[in-house]
C-alpha positions as CSV (number, residue, x, y, z in Angstrom):
1,Q,38.6,-35.9,39.7
2,L,38.3,-32.8,41.3
3,Y,40.7,-31.5,43.7
4,G,43.3,-33.9,42.9
5,Q,43.1,-37.1,44.4
6,F,39.3,-36.4,45.8
7,Y,36.3,-37.3,43.6
8,G,33.1,-35.9,43.1
9,E,30.1,-37.7,43.9
10,W,26.8,-37.1,43.6
11,G,24.4,-36.4,46.8
12,P,20.4,-36.4,47.8
13,V,18.7,-33.8,45.6
14,R,16.9,-31.1,47.7
15,S,14.6,-28.9,46.2
16,V,15.1,-25.3,47.4
17,A,13.3,-21.8,46.9
18,A,14.9,-18.3,47.3
19,V,12.4,-16.3,49.2
20,T,13.5,-12.1,49.2
21,G,12.2,-9.1,51.3
22,T,9.3,-10.6,53.3
23,T,9.7,-8.8,56.3
24,P,7.9,-5.8,56.6
25,V,9.0,-2.7,56.9
26,L,6.5,0.3,58.4
27,R,7.5,3.9,57.7
28,W,6.1,7.4,59.5
29,V,5.1,9.5,56.8
30,G,4.8,13.1,57.6
31,T,4.1,14.6,61.1
32,P,1.0,13.1,63.6
33,S,-1.7,15.2,64.2
34,V,-3.7,15.8,67.2
35,S,-7.9,16.9,66.7
36,G,-10.7,16.6,69.0
37,G,-8.8,14.5,71.3
38,Q,-7.6,11.9,68.3
39,L,-4.2,10.9,67.6
40,Q,-3.7,10.5,63.5
41,V,-0.5,8.8,62.2
42,E,0.2,7.8,58.7
43,F,2.6,5.2,57.7
44,E,3.8,3.6,54.8
45,V,4.8,-0.7,54.5
46,A,7.5,-2.1,52.3
47,N,6.7,-5.9,51.3
48,H,3.6,-5.6,52.3
49,Q,2.3,-9.1,52.8
50,A,-1.6,-10.6,52.2
51,G,-3.0,-10.8,55.7
52,L,-0.5,-8.6,57.6
53,T,-2.3,-6.5,60.9
54,F,-1.1,-3.8,62.3
55,E,-0.8,-2.7,66.1
56,L,-0.4,0.7,67.6
57,Q,1.6,0.7,70.9
58,R,2.2,3.4,73.0
59,S,4.3,4.3,76.5
60,T,5.2,7.3,78.4
61,L,8.9,6.6,78.3
62,L,10.5,5.3,75.3
63,T,12.4,2.5,77.2
64,G,9.1,2.2,79.2
65,D,6.9,-0.8,78.7
66,W,5.0,-0.6,75.4
67,M,1.3,-1.3,75.2
68,A,-1.4,-2.3,72.9
69,D,-4.1,0.3,72.7
70,G,-6.8,-1.6,71.9
71,A,-9.2,1.5,70.8
72,A,-7.0,2.4,68.1
73,Q,-7.9,2.1,64.3
74,F,-6.9,1.0,60.6
75,A,-8.0,2.2,58.0
76,E,-6.7,1.9,54.3
77,V,-5.2,5.2,52.1
78,V,-3.3,3.1,49.4
79,S,-3.8,-0.4,48.7
80,G,-1.0,-2.2,50.3
81,Q,1.0,0.6,50.6
82,R,-0.3,3.5,53.1
83,Y,-2.2,3.5,56.0
84,R,-3.3,5.8,59.0
85,A,-4.0,5.0,62.7
86,T,-6.0,7.0,64.6
87,A,-6.7,6.6,68.4
88,P,-8.3,8.9,71.3
89,L,-5.4,10.3,73.5
90,G,-4.3,8.8,76.6
91,S,-4.7,10.9,79.7
92,A,-0.7,10.8,80.3
93,S,1.3,14.3,80.0
94,R,3.2,13.0,77.4
95,E,3.3,9.9,75.1
96,F,5.1,8.2,73.0
97,Y,3.7,5.8,69.5
98,R,5.0,3.4,67.4
99,V,3.2,0.7,65.0
100,A,4.3,-2.9,64.7
101,V,3.6,-6.3,63.2
102,P,2.3,-8.3,66.2
């Protein structure tokens, strides 16, 4: 008996697996640089997964619409941990950038 008058009964067997830390976390490293009309930023990835892809996005307003920068190129600096994004500067007088996992 469990809890006084209630009897415990076996239920169906279910297989479960705990998964932790699966969401990638991106963090800027250092200060972005501009040289020769190119923006260059480095970022680190925690919880890296095989096949992970990145997208550099830009906007003229922080609260505005973010657009993918199709000309952006990514290079691996430290395997599975640190990356560098390079893209041509836009024509706007001020732009904001972020890296996303699409």
